[in-house]
N, C-alpha and C positions, 0 to 999 in steps of 0.2 A: 760220195756223200759228204765227206769231211771237208772237201774243197769246192766241189762243182755245183752243189745245189745253191739256189739263190740265197737262202738264209745263211748258209755257211760262208758264202762270199761276203755277205754284209758283216758277219762276225769278224772275218779276217781284215776287212777294211777298217772297222772300228778300232781293232787292237793294233793296227799298223804293222803287223808282221807280214812280210812278203817273201815267201819262199820261191826262188826261181824255178821255172819249169814245172810247177805244180799242175798247171792246166793240161799239160801234155802227158802226164803219167797215166799208165794203164795198170800198173801193178804197184799198189801202195807199199807193200813190204819192201820191194826192191828200191823204190823211191826213198822211203824212210831210212833204210840202211845206208844208202848212198849219202844222204844228208848228214847222218850221224857220223859216218866214217870220214867224211870230207869236211867236217865242221870247222877246220882251221881256216877255211875260206871265208867264214862269216865271223864278224866281230861278236864278242860276248856269246859264243856258240853254246856253251854249257847252259847258261841261264835261258837263252833263247829256246833251246831244246826243251828244257823243263817247262817253261811257260807254254810252249806249243803243245806239249803233251796234255797239260791241264785244259787248254782251249779245245783240243780235239775230244777230250773226255767229256767236256760240257756240251759240245755239239752233239756227240753221240747220245748223251743223256736227254738232251732237249728233243732229239729225234724220237727216242723211245717214249718220252712223255707225250708227244703228239700222236704217235702211231697207236700206242696202247691205252692212253687215258684221255686223249683229246685235249691235252693241255698245250697251249701255244705260248712259247716264250719269245719275248722280244730279243733281237740280237744284242741289245745293250745289257739285258739281264744275263745272257749267256756269258758275255765278256766279264761282267761284274762277278759272277759266280766263279769263273775261272781265275780271276785275279785274287779273289778271296781265298780260294783253295791253294793257289800258288804261295801267297804270303803266309797262310796257315802252315803249309808244308815247311817253308823256310824257318818260320818262327818256332814251331813246335818240334819238328823232327831234328833240325840241326842243333837246337839248344838243349834238347833233352837226351840226346845220345852222346855218350862220352867218347865214342870211337871217332878219331879224327879222319879227315879225308886222306885216303891213300891213293895217290895217282899212279896207276899202272897202265892206263889206256894210252894209246898213241895220242900225242898232242894234248895231254891232260884233259880228256873228255869224259871223265867219270860223271855219271848222273846219279849214282847211289852213294851212300855214305861210306861204305867200306869196299875195299878191293874184293873182287869176285862176288859182289853183292848182286842180288836179283830183285827187281821191282815187279810186283804183280798188281795189275789193276783188276778189281772184281766188281761186277755190277749185276743187278737183276732188274727185270721189269715185270709188271703185273698188269693184266687187263682183266678187271673184275667182270665187266659185262660179258666178255667172251670166255671167261673162265680159262684164261691162258697165262702162262708164266714162262720166262726164259732167263737164262743166266749167260754172262759173258766174262771171259778171263783172258787177259793179254799179259805176256811176260817179256821183259827186256833185261839184258845183262847190264853190268855196271858201265859199259861203254855205250849203251843205248841201242844195241842190236836186238831186233825182235827175235825172241827165241821160240815162242809158241803163242798161238791164239786159239781160243776155243769158245764156241757159243752153241747153246742147245736149248730146246724147249725142256721144261721140267713139268712134273705133275703140278697142277694148280694147287696152291697152298693157302690161298685166301687172304694172306697178310703180306704186305711189302717187307716187313721186318724179317719174316721167315724166309722169304725168297732171297733177301740180301744175305742172311746168315748162310743159306745154302751156297750162294756164290762164293762167299769167303771160305767156306769149307772145301769147295771145289778147288779154289786157289791154293789152299794149304795142302790138299791132296796132290795137286800137280807138283808142288815143291817137294813133297816126300817122294813121289814117284821118280823124280829126277835127281834126288840126292842133294837138293839145294839146302844149305844150312844157314846162309845169311840172306834172309828174305825180308823185304818190306812189302806189306800188303796195303794197297790204297783202296779205300772204299768211301762212297758218299754216305754210308749208313753209320753215322757217328754213334748212334745208340747201340748198334750191334758191336762196333769196335770197342766201346766202353765196357761192354759185358764180357769181352774176351779176357 
């Protein structure tokens, strides 16, 4: 879905990121781990990886918006949202945290701010007509290795903000279960993040 569907292919063409062998992959986690751990083959690999993550995130969210709410996003909108998120991440996260980059990954491939940091993506979707809701959580270590992914339907809660809060709570719960203390949680629900 992130690379093979027609709309996703248009998104990748518009943003001009071309990952080799993506068409032939059958296991996304293996493919992704290979790309992150062999990033020294690609110029600007750290930034390319970060940007690719935000693009995949927006493709996923656009897919959920279409499936659950009938909202159809143009590939240009998806790329614009990804670029906005990427620049917001760089501007806000990097300038507001006083902790400097600590490069401990092979070939200087940290994707988080601190050594041994974990980045968790949390999202929710709500389909009001079908009275369905679901959450998704994906976790990567500071070198970009996929640690966990989780997705599940949840009890219908009626409001997107509630579902998003439940997704963030699940992400924080996963961090506590695994003993992760240096965590960055990324969510598109800015109103929920501002309340935390």
